[in-house]
N, CA, C and O atoms as a GROMACS GRO file, in nm:
protein
  488
    1MET      N    1   0.331  -0.187   0.402
    1MET     CA    2   0.445  -0.112   0.448
    1MET      C    3   0.407   0.036   0.444
    1MET      O    4   0.350   0.084   0.347
    2THR      N    5   0.440   0.108   0.551
    2THR     CA    6   0.404   0.250   0.558
    2THR      C    7   0.528   0.335   0.582
    2THR      O    8   0.627   0.290   0.641
    3VAL      N    9   0.520   0.459   0.536
    3VAL     CA   10   0.624   0.559   0.558
    3VAL      C   11   0.557   0.676   0.628
    3VAL      O   12   0.450   0.720   0.587
    4SER      N   13   0.621   0.726   0.734
    4SER     CA   14   0.566   0.843   0.803
    4SER      C   15   0.679   0.929   0.857
    4SER      O   16   0.787   0.880   0.889
    5PHE      N   17   0.652   1.058   0.867
    5PHE     CA   18   0.747   1.153   0.925
    5PHE      C   19   0.670   1.279   0.963
    5PHE      O   20   0.561   1.305   0.912
    6ALA      N   21   0.729   1.356   1.054
    6ALA     CA   22   0.666   1.479   1.102
    6ALA      C   23   0.739   1.599   1.044
    6ALA      O   24   0.861   1.597   1.028
    7ILE      N   25   0.664   1.704   1.013
    7ILE     CA   26   0.721   1.830   0.966
    7ILE      C   27   0.665   1.942   1.052
    7ILE      O   28   0.544   1.956   1.067
    8ASN      N   29   0.755   2.022   1.108
    8ASN     CA   30   0.716   2.140   1.186
    8ASN      C   31   0.746   2.261   1.099
    8ASN      O   32   0.862   2.295   1.077
    9ALA      N   33   0.642   2.326   1.051
    9ALA     CA   34   0.657   2.441   0.963
    9ALA      C   35   0.655   2.569   1.046
    9ALA      O   36   0.569   2.586   1.133
   10GLN      N   37   0.749   2.657   1.021
   10GLN     CA   38   0.763   2.782   1.097
   10GLN      C   39   0.731   2.906   1.014
   10GLN      O   40   0.770   3.016   1.052
   11GLY      N   41   0.662   2.890   0.903
   11GLY     CA   42   0.630   3.004   0.818
   11GLY      C   43   0.714   3.010   0.692
   11GLY      O   44   0.677   3.079   0.596
   12ASN      N   45   0.824   2.941   0.690
   12ASN     CA   46   0.910   2.928   0.572
   12ASN      C   47   0.921   2.781   0.538
   12ASN      O   48   0.876   2.696   0.615
   13GLY      N   49   0.978   2.752   0.427
   13GLY     CA   50   1.010   2.613   0.397
   13GLY      C   51   0.935   2.559   0.278
   13GLY      O   52   0.912   2.630   0.181
   14PHE      N   53   0.898   2.433   0.285
   14PHE     CA   54   0.846   2.360   0.171
   14PHE      C   55   0.694   2.358   0.171
   14PHE      O   56   0.629   2.377   0.274
   15SER      N   57   0.638   2.335   0.052
   15SER     CA   58   0.493   2.333   0.040
   15SER      C   59   0.438   2.196   0.004
   15SER      O   60   0.317   2.175   0.013
   16LEU      N   61   0.523   2.102  -0.038
   16LEU     CA   62   0.475   1.971  -0.081
   16LEU      C   63   0.576   1.863  -0.043
   16LEU      O   64   0.697   1.882  -0.060
   17ALA      N   65   0.526   1.752   0.009
   17ALA     CA   66   0.611   1.636   0.043
   17ALA      C   67   0.571   1.520  -0.048
   17ALA      O   68   0.456   1.478  -0.048
   18ASN      N   69   0.667   1.469  -0.125
   18ASN     CA   70   0.646   1.354  -0.213
   18ASN      C   71   0.729   1.238  -0.161
   18ASN      O   72   0.844   1.256  -0.121
   19VAL      N   73   0.672   1.119  -0.161
   19VAL     CA   74   0.744   0.998  -0.122
   19VAL      C   75   0.748   0.906  -0.243
   19VAL      O   76   0.645   0.867  -0.298
   20TYR      N   77   0.870   0.871  -0.284
   20TYR     CA   78   0.893   0.782  -0.398
   20TYR      C   79   0.953   0.651  -0.349
   20TYR      O   80   1.012   0.645  -0.241
   21PHE      N   81   0.936   0.546  -0.429
   21PHE     CA   82   1.001   0.418  -0.397
   21PHE      C   83   1.062   0.359  -0.524
   21PHE      O   84   1.016   0.386  -0.635
   22SER      N   85   1.165   0.279  -0.504
   22SER     CA   86   1.232   0.210  -0.614
   22SER      C   87   1.253   0.066  -0.574
   22SER      O   88   1.297   0.038  -0.462
   23THR      N   89   1.222  -0.026  -0.663
   23THR     CA   90   1.242  -0.168  -0.634
   23THR      C   91   1.369  -0.222  -0.698
   23THR      O   92   1.399  -0.341  -0.686
   24ASN      N   93   1.444  -0.136  -0.768
   24ASN     CA   94   1.567  -0.182  -0.832
   24ASN      C   95   1.690  -0.110  -0.778
   24ASN      O   96   1.787  -0.087  -0.851
   25GLY      N   97   1.688  -0.074  -0.651
   25GLY     CA   98   1.804  -0.013  -0.588
   25GLY      C   99   1.827   0.133  -0.622
   25GLY      O  100   1.938   0.182  -0.604
   26GLY      N  101   1.728   0.204  -0.671
   26GLY     CA  102   1.741   0.346  -0.702
   26GLY      C  103   1.758   0.376  -0.849
   26GLY      O  104   1.789   0.489  -0.885
   27GLY      N  105   1.739   0.277  -0.934
   27GLY     CA  106   1.750   0.301  -1.079
   27GLY      C  107   1.636   0.388  -1.131
   27GLY      O  108   1.659   0.485  -1.202
   28THR      N  109   1.515   0.352  -1.095
   28THR     CA  110   1.397   0.431  -1.132
   28THR      C  111   1.306   0.443  -1.010
   28THR      O  112   1.294   0.350  -0.931
   29PHE      N  113   1.244   0.559  -0.995
   29PHE     CA  114   1.157   0.584  -0.881
   29PHE      C  115   1.014   0.605  -0.928
   29PHE      O  116   0.990   0.659  -1.036
   30THR      N  117   0.919   0.561  -0.846
   30THR     CA  118   0.776   0.575  -0.872
   30THR      C  119   0.714   0.650  -0.755
   30THR      O  120   0.745   0.620  -0.639
   31LEU      N  121   0.626   0.745  -0.784
   31LEU     CA  122   0.559   0.821  -0.678
   31LEU      C  123   0.464   0.730  -0.601
   31LEU      O  124   0.376   0.668  -0.661
   32ALA      N  125   0.482   0.722  -0.468
   32ALA     CA  126   0.394   0.641  -0.383
   32ALA      C  127   0.278   0.725  -0.333
   32ALA      O  128   0.162   0.685  -0.344
   33PHE      N  129   0.308   0.843  -0.277
   33PHE     CA  130   0.204   0.935  -0.231
   33PHE      C  131   0.263   1.073  -0.214
   33PHE      O  132   0.385   1.091  -0.213
   34SER      N  133   0.175   1.171  -0.202
   34SER     CA  134   0.215   1.311  -0.192
   34SER      C  135   0.120   1.380  -0.095
   34SER      O  136   0.002   1.346  -0.086
   35GLN      N  137   0.172   1.479  -0.022
   35GLN     CA  138   0.087   1.552   0.074
   35GLN      C  139   0.134   1.696   0.083
   35GLN      O  140   0.254   1.724   0.083
   36ALA      N  141   0.039   1.788   0.091
   36ALA     CA  142   0.070   1.930   0.104
   36ALA      C  143   0.119   1.959   0.246
   36ALA      O  144   0.071   1.900   0.342
   37VAL      N  145   0.216   2.050   0.256
   37VAL     CA  146   0.271   2.091   0.386
   37VAL      C  147   0.216   2.230   0.417
   37VAL      O  148   0.228   2.320   0.334
   38PRO      N  149   0.154   2.250   0.534
   38PRO     CA  150   0.100   2.382   0.566
   38PRO      C  151   0.212   2.484   0.590
   38PRO      O  152   0.326   2.446   0.613
   39SER      N  153   0.177   2.610   0.583
   39SER     CA  154   0.278   2.714   0.602
   39SER      C  155   0.314   2.734   0.749
   39SER      O  156   0.417   2.795   0.778
   40ALA      N  157   0.233   2.685   0.841
   40ALA     CA  158   0.263   2.696   0.985
   40ALA      C  159   0.201   2.577   1.058
   40ALA      O  160   0.096   2.528   1.019
   41GLY      N  161   0.267   2.534   1.164
   41GLY     CA  162   0.215   2.424   1.244
   41GLY      C  163   0.287   2.293   1.216
   41GLY      O  164   0.379   2.287   1.134
   42THR      N  165   0.244   2.191   1.286
   42THR     CA  166   0.305   2.059   1.273
   42THR      C  167   0.210   1.966   1.200
   42THR      O  168   0.090   1.966   1.226
   43ILE      N  169   0.264   1.887   1.110
   43ILE     CA  170   0.186   1.791   1.034
   43ILE      C  171   0.260   1.658   1.034
   43ILE      O  172   0.383   1.655   1.032
   44ILE      N  173   0.186   1.549   1.036
   44ILE     CA  174   0.245   1.417   1.022
   44ILE      C  175   0.208   1.366   0.884
   44ILE      O  176   0.090   1.349   0.851
   45VAL      N  177   0.309   1.342   0.803
   45VAL     CA  178   0.289   1.290   0.669
   45VAL      C  179   0.299   1.138   0.680
   45VAL      O  180   0.398   1.086   0.731
   46SER      N  181   0.196   1.068   0.634
   46SER     CA  182   0.194   0.924   0.646
   46SER      C  183   0.120   0.864   0.527
   46SER      O  184   0.021   0.920   0.481
   47GLY      N  185   0.170   0.753   0.479
   47GLY     CA  186   0.105   0.686   0.368
   47GLY      C  187   0.161   0.547   0.348
   47GLY      O  188   0.267   0.513   0.400
   48ALA      N  189   0.089   0.467   0.272
   48ALA     CA  190   0.128   0.329   0.246
   48ALA      C  191   0.203   0.320   0.114
   48ALA      O  192   0.170   0.388   0.016
   49LEU      N  193   0.304   0.234   0.112
   49LEU     CA  194   0.372   0.203  -0.012
   49LEU      C  195   0.290   0.096  -0.085
   49LEU      O  196   0.223   0.016  -0.020
   50PRO      N  197   0.294   0.094  -0.217
   50PRO     CA  198   0.218  -0.008  -0.291
   50PRO      C  199   0.267  -0.150  -0.260
   50PRO      O  200   0.377  -0.169  -0.208
   51ALA      N  201   0.183  -0.247  -0.292
   51ALA     CA  202   0.217  -0.387  -0.265
   51ALA      C  203   0.343  -0.430  -0.340
   51ALA      O  204   0.410  -0.524  -0.297
   52ALA      N  205   0.377  -0.364  -0.450
   52ALA     CA  206   0.498  -0.400  -0.526
   52ALA      C  207   0.625  -0.379  -0.444
   52ALA      O  208   0.728  -0.438  -0.476
   53ALA      N  209   0.620  -0.297  -0.340
   53ALA     CA  210   0.737  -0.269  -0.257
   53ALA      C  211   0.760  -0.374  -0.149
   53ALA      O  212   0.868  -0.380  -0.092
   54ASN      N  213   0.660  -0.456  -0.121
   54ASN     CA  214   0.672  -0.555  -0.014
   54ASN      C  215   0.774  -0.662  -0.049
   54ASN      O  216   0.778  -0.712  -0.162
   55ASN      N  217   0.857  -0.699   0.049
   55ASN     CA  218   0.957  -0.806   0.037
   55ASN      C  219   1.051  -0.786  -0.082
   55ASN      O  220   1.093  -0.884  -0.144
   56THR      N  221   1.084  -0.662  -0.112
   56THR     CA  222   1.177  -0.632  -0.220
   56THR      C  223   1.316  -0.611  -0.160
   56THR      O  224   1.333  -0.522  -0.076
   57PRO      N  225   1.415  -0.691  -0.200
   57PRO     CA  226   1.547  -0.680  -0.137
   57PRO      C  227   1.620  -0.548  -0.169
   57PRO      O  228   1.701  -0.503  -0.089
   58LEU      N  229   1.592  -0.487  -0.282
   58LEU     CA  230   1.661  -0.364  -0.321
   58LEU      C  231   1.572  -0.241  -0.306
   58LEU      O  232   1.588  -0.143  -0.379
   59LEU      N  233   1.478  -0.244  -0.212
   59LEU     CA  234   1.385  -0.133  -0.194
   59LEU      C  235   1.460  -0.007  -0.148
   59LEU      O  236   1.539  -0.011  -0.054
   60THR      N  237   1.432   0.103  -0.215
   60THR     CA  238   1.487   0.234  -0.180
   60THR      C  239   1.370   0.332  -0.169
   60THR      O  240   1.285   0.337  -0.258
   61VAL      N  241   1.366   0.409  -0.061
   61VAL     CA  242   1.260   0.507  -0.040
   61VAL      C  243   1.322   0.646  -0.044
   61VAL      O  244   1.424   0.670   0.020
   62ARG      N  245   1.261   0.737  -0.119
   62ARG     CA  246   1.310   0.874  -0.130
   62ARG      C  247   1.200   0.971  -0.089
   62ARG      O  248   1.087   0.964  -0.139
   63ILE      N  249   1.234   1.062   0.001
   63ILE     CA  250   1.141   1.167   0.043
   63ILE      C  251   1.189   1.296  -0.022
   63ILE      O  252   1.304   1.337  -0.004
   64GLU      N  253   1.100   1.360  -0.097
   64GLU     CA  254   1.136   1.482  -0.169
   64GLU      C  255   1.044   1.594  -0.123
   64GLU      O  256   0.921   1.584  -0.134
   65LEU      N  257   1.103   1.701  -0.071
   65LEU     CA  258   1.027   1.819  -0.028
   65LEU      C  259   1.047   1.926  -0.134
   65LEU      O  260   1.160   1.961  -0.168
   66THR      N  261   0.937   1.979  -0.188
   66THR     CA  262   0.945   2.076  -0.297
   66THR      C  263   0.871   2.205  -0.261
   66THR      O  264   0.799   2.211  -0.162
   67GLY      N  265   0.892   2.306  -0.343
   67GLY     CA  266   0.825   2.435  -0.323
   67GLY      C  267   0.887   2.515  -0.212
   67GLY      O  268   0.817   2.589  -0.143
   68GLY      N  269   1.018   2.503  -0.193
   68GLY     CA  270   1.086   2.572  -0.083
   68GLY      C  271   1.090   2.723  -0.103
   68GLY      O  272   1.104   2.772  -0.215
   69GLN      N  273   1.080   2.795   0.008
   69GLN     CA  274   1.088   2.941   0.006
   69GLN      C  275   1.142   2.990   0.139
   69GLN      O  276   1.135   2.918   0.239
   70SER      N  277   1.195   3.108   0.141
   70SER     CA  278   1.244   3.166   0.266
   70SER      C  279   1.237   3.317   0.257
   70SER      O  280   1.278   3.377   0.158
   71ASN      N  281   1.182   3.378   0.363
   71ASN     CA  282   1.184   3.524   0.368
   71ASN      C  283   1.290   3.572   0.467
   71ASN      O  284   1.307   3.692   0.487
   72GLY      N  285   1.362   3.476   0.529
   72GLY     CA  286   1.474   3.511   0.615
   72GLY      C  287   1.439   3.551   0.756
   72GLY      O  288   1.529   3.580   0.834
   73SER      N  289   1.310   3.553   0.793
   73SER     CA  290   1.276   3.599   0.928
   73SER      C  291   1.241   3.485   1.024
   73SER      O  292   1.248   3.504   1.145
   74ASN      N  293   1.204   3.369   0.973
   74ASN     CA  294   1.165   3.257   1.058
   74ASN      C  295   1.255   3.137   1.032
   74ASN      O  296   1.330   3.133   0.935
   75LEU      N  297   1.245   3.039   1.122
   75LEU     CA  298   1.314   2.912   1.101
   75LEU      C  299   1.253   2.839   0.982
   75LEU      O  300   1.140   2.866   0.943
   76GLN      N  301   1.328   2.748   0.926
   76GLN     CA  302   1.280   2.666   0.815
   76GLN      C  303   1.203   2.545   0.870
   76GLN      O  304   1.189   2.529   0.992
   77ASN      N  305   1.155   2.460   0.779
   77ASN     CA  306   1.086   2.337   0.820
   77ASN      C  307   1.181   2.246   0.896
   77ASN      O  308   1.300   2.238   0.865
   78ILE      N  309   1.128   2.177   0.996
   78ILE     CA  310   1.204   2.077   1.071
   78ILE      C  311   1.140   1.942   1.044
   78ILE      O  312   1.022   1.923   1.071
   79VAL      N  313   1.218   1.848   0.991
   79VAL     CA  314   1.170   1.713   0.961
   79VAL      C  315   1.222   1.620   1.070
   79VAL      O  316   1.341   1.623   1.102
   80ASP      N  317   1.134   1.539   1.126
   80ASP     CA  318   1.172   1.453   1.238
   80ASP      C  319   1.095   1.322   1.233
   80ASP      O  320   0.992   1.311   1.167
   81ASN      N  321   1.147   1.222   1.304
   81ASN     CA  322   1.080   1.092   1.323
   81ASN      C  323   1.044   1.023   1.192
   81ASN      O  324   0.929   0.986   1.171
   82ILE      N  325   1.141   1.005   1.105
   82ILE     CA  326   1.118   0.932   0.980
   82ILE      C  327   1.110   0.784   1.014
   82ILE      O  328   1.202   0.727   1.073
   83ARG      N  329   0.998   0.721   0.976
   83ARG     CA  330   0.977   0.579   1.007
   83ARG      C  331   0.930   0.505   0.884
   83ARG      O  332   0.842   0.552   0.811
   84ILE      N  333   0.989   0.389   0.862
   84ILE     CA  334   0.942   0.297   0.758
   84ILE      C  335   0.908   0.168   0.831
   84ILE      O  336   0.996   0.104   0.889
   85GLU      N  337   0.782   0.131   0.829
   85GLU     CA  338   0.736   0.015   0.906
   85GLU      C  339   0.668  -0.085   0.815
   85GLU      O  340   0.603  -0.050   0.717
   86GLY      N  341   0.684  -0.210   0.850
   86GLY     CA  342   0.620  -0.318   0.777
   86GLY      C  343   0.627  -0.445   0.857
   86GLY      O  344   0.682  -0.447   0.968
   87THR      N  345   0.571  -0.551   0.803
   87THR     CA  346   0.572  -0.681   0.868
   87THR      C  347   0.657  -0.775   0.785
   87THR      O  348   0.640  -0.785   0.663
   88ILE      N  349   0.748  -0.843   0.851
   88ILE     CA  350   0.834  -0.939   0.781
   88ILE      C  351   0.765  -1.075   0.785
   88ILE      O  352   0.732  -1.126   0.893
   89VAL      N  353   0.744  -1.132   0.668
   89VAL     CA  354   0.680  -1.263   0.657
   89VAL      C  355   0.788  -1.362   0.615
   89VAL      O  356   0.851  -1.343   0.511
   90PRO      N  357   0.810  -1.468   0.693
   90PRO     CA  358   0.914  -1.564   0.655
   90PRO      C  359   0.876  -1.639   0.528
   90PRO      O  360   0.758  -1.659   0.500
   91GLU      N  361   0.976  -1.679   0.452
   91GLU     CA  362   0.947  -1.752   0.330
   91GLU      C  363   0.900  -1.893   0.366
   91GLU      O  364   0.933  -1.942   0.473
   92PRO      N  365   0.826  -1.959   0.279
   92PRO     CA  366   0.769  -2.091   0.310
   92PRO      C  367   0.874  -2.196   0.345
   92PRO      O  368   0.849  -2.283   0.429
   93ALA      N  369   0.992  -2.190   0.283
   93ALA     CA  370   1.096  -2.290   0.312
   93ALA      C  371   1.140  -2.281   0.458
   93ALA      O  372   1.167  -2.384   0.520
   94THR      N  373   1.150  -2.161   0.512
   94THR     CA  374   1.190  -2.143   0.651
   94THR      C  375   1.085  -2.199   0.747
   94THR      O  376   1.119  -2.265   0.845
   95VAL      N  377   0.959  -2.174   0.718
   95VAL     CA  378   0.850  -2.226   0.802
   95VAL      C  379   0.848  -2.379   0.796
   95VAL      O  380   0.832  -2.445   0.899
   96THR      N  381   0.864  -2.435   0.677
   96THR     CA  382   0.863  -2.580   0.661
   96THR      C  383   0.978  -2.644   0.736
   96THR      O  384   0.959  -2.745   0.805
   97ALA      N  385   1.098  -2.588   0.725
   97ALA     CA  386   1.214  -2.642   0.795
   97ALA      C  387   1.194  -2.636   0.946
   97ALA      O  388   1.230  -2.731   1.016
   98GLY      N  389   1.138  -2.528   0.996
   98GLY     CA  390   1.111  -2.516   1.140
   98GLY      C  391   1.012  -2.621   1.188
   98GLY      O  392   1.032  -2.682   1.293
   99LEU      N  393   0.905  -2.643   1.111
   99LEU     CA  394   0.805  -2.743   1.150
   99LEU      C  395   0.863  -2.884   1.145
   99LEU      O  396   0.832  -2.966   1.232
  100LEU      N  397   0.945  -2.914   1.045
  100LEU     CA  398   1.008  -3.046   1.038
  100LEU      C  399   1.103  -3.067   1.156
  100LEU      O  400   1.111  -3.177   1.210
  101GLY      N  401   1.174  -2.964   1.196
  101GLY     CA  402   1.263  -2.975   1.313
  101GLY      C  403   1.186  -3.005   1.440
  101GLY      O  404   1.227  -3.091   1.518
  102VAL      N  405   1.075  -2.936   1.462
  102VAL     CA  406   0.992  -2.961   1.580
  102VAL      C  407   0.934  -3.102   1.574
  102VAL      O  408   0.931  -3.171   1.676
  103LEU      N  409   0.890  -3.145   1.459
  103LEU     CA  410   0.836  -3.281   1.443
  103LEU      C  411   0.944  -3.385   1.474
  103LEU      O  412   0.914  -3.484   1.541
  104GLY      N  413   1.067  -3.364   1.428
  104GLY     CA  414   1.177  -3.456   1.458
  104GLY      C  415   1.206  -3.464   1.606
  104GLY      O  416   1.229  -3.573   1.659
  105LEU      N  417   1.205  -3.349   1.676
  105LEU     CA  418   1.227  -3.350   1.821
  105LEU      C  419   1.116  -3.426   1.893
  105LEU      O  420   1.144  -3.501   1.987
  106CYS      N  421   0.992  -3.408   1.852
  106CYS     CA  422   0.880  -3.478   1.914
  106CYS      C  423   0.893  -3.629   1.890
  106CYS      O  424   0.868  -3.707   1.982
  107TRP      N  425   0.930  -3.671   1.770
  107TRP     CA  426   0.947  -3.812   1.739
  107TRP      C  427   1.056  -3.874   1.826
  107TRP      O  428   1.040  -3.984   1.878
  108HIS      N  429   1.166  -3.803   1.842
  108HIS     CA  430   1.278  -3.852   1.925
  108HIS      C  431   1.232  -3.864   2.071
  108HIS      O  432   1.265  -3.964   2.135
  109GLN      N  433   1.161  -3.771   2.124
  109GLN     CA  434   1.114  -3.775   2.262
  109GLN      C  435   1.011  -3.888   2.281
  109GLN      O  436   1.007  -3.951   2.386
  110ARG      N  437   0.929  -3.914   2.180
  110ARG     CA  438   0.830  -4.020   2.188
  110ARG      C  439   0.899  -4.155   2.204
  110ARG      O  440   0.858  -4.237   2.286
  111ARG      N  441   1.005  -4.178   2.125
  111ARG     CA  442   1.079  -4.304   2.135
  111ARG      C  443   1.143  -4.318   2.272
  111ARG      O  444   1.142  -4.427   2.330
  112ARG      N  445   1.198  -4.211   2.325
  112ARG     CA  446   1.262  -4.213   2.457
  112ARG      C  447   1.158  -4.240   2.566
  112ARG      O  448   1.185  -4.314   2.660
  113LEU      N  449   1.039  -4.180   2.554
  113LEU     CA  450   0.933  -4.200   2.653
  113LEU      C  451   0.884  -4.344   2.654
  113LEU      O  452   0.862  -4.401   2.761
  114ILE      N  453   0.868  -4.404   2.537
  114ILE     CA  454   0.821  -4.543   2.528
  114ILE      C  455   0.924  -4.636   2.592
  114ILE      O  456   0.886  -4.728   2.664
  115ARG      N  457   1.052  -4.612   2.567
  115ARG     CA  458   1.158  -4.695   2.624
  115ARG      C  459   1.160  -4.687   2.776
  115ARG      O  460   1.188  -4.787   2.842
  116SER      N  461   1.131  -4.571   2.832
  116SER     CA  462   1.140  -4.554   2.978
  116SER      C  463   1.021  -4.611   3.054
  116SER      O  464   1.033  -4.640   3.173
  117VAL      N  465   0.906  -4.628   2.990
  117VAL     CA  466   0.788  -4.679   3.061
  117VAL      C  467   0.754  -4.823   3.019
  117VAL      O  468   0.646  -4.873   3.053
  118ARG      N  469   0.841  -4.889   2.947
  118ARG     CA  470   0.818  -5.026   2.902
  118ARG      C  471   0.813  -5.118   3.024
  118ARG      O  472   0.904  -5.115   3.108
  119PHE      N  473   0.709  -5.199   3.034
  119PHE     CA  474   0.694  -5.290   3.146
  119PHE      C  475   0.764  -5.421   3.118
  119PHE      O  476   0.763  -5.470   3.005
  120ARG      N  477   0.825  -5.477   3.220
  120ARG     CA  478   0.892  -5.606   3.205
  120ARG      C  479   0.800  -5.717   3.260
  120ARG      O  480   0.727  -5.698   3.357
  121LYS      N  481   0.806  -5.832   3.194
  121LYS     CA  482   0.728  -5.946   3.241
  121LYS      C  483   0.798  -6.008   3.362
  121LYS      O  484   0.920  -6.017   3.367
  122ALA      N  485   0.719  -6.049   3.458
  122ALA     CA  486   0.777  -6.108   3.578
  122ALA      C  487   0.783  -6.258   3.572
  122ALA      O  488   0.830  -6.322   3.666
   0.00000   0.00000   0.00000
């Protein structure tokens, strides 16, 4: 699972981006990754969450920008395109039930096919 977002720095704003995750709905947070933000230009902050965050029903992600400053002459940082991406893997019971359903349909069709092509003795 990855977290990414873009920051457009205009000369003011934050100097560090920290991404935290919680597996208990926000009770306690653990630092996943951190990246420095330049004083000017655009940067894409991207990193992977640890394996402990995968398939967690109460997963909470927190983005913390620190080291803020302003001299009042430029725009502040602009944060855009926050994305949390991952792959959903079905649980084994769902896969098993799906396969059994397909097997049952095939068995039913096999019986119907045999009945329709049965030859009669003359």
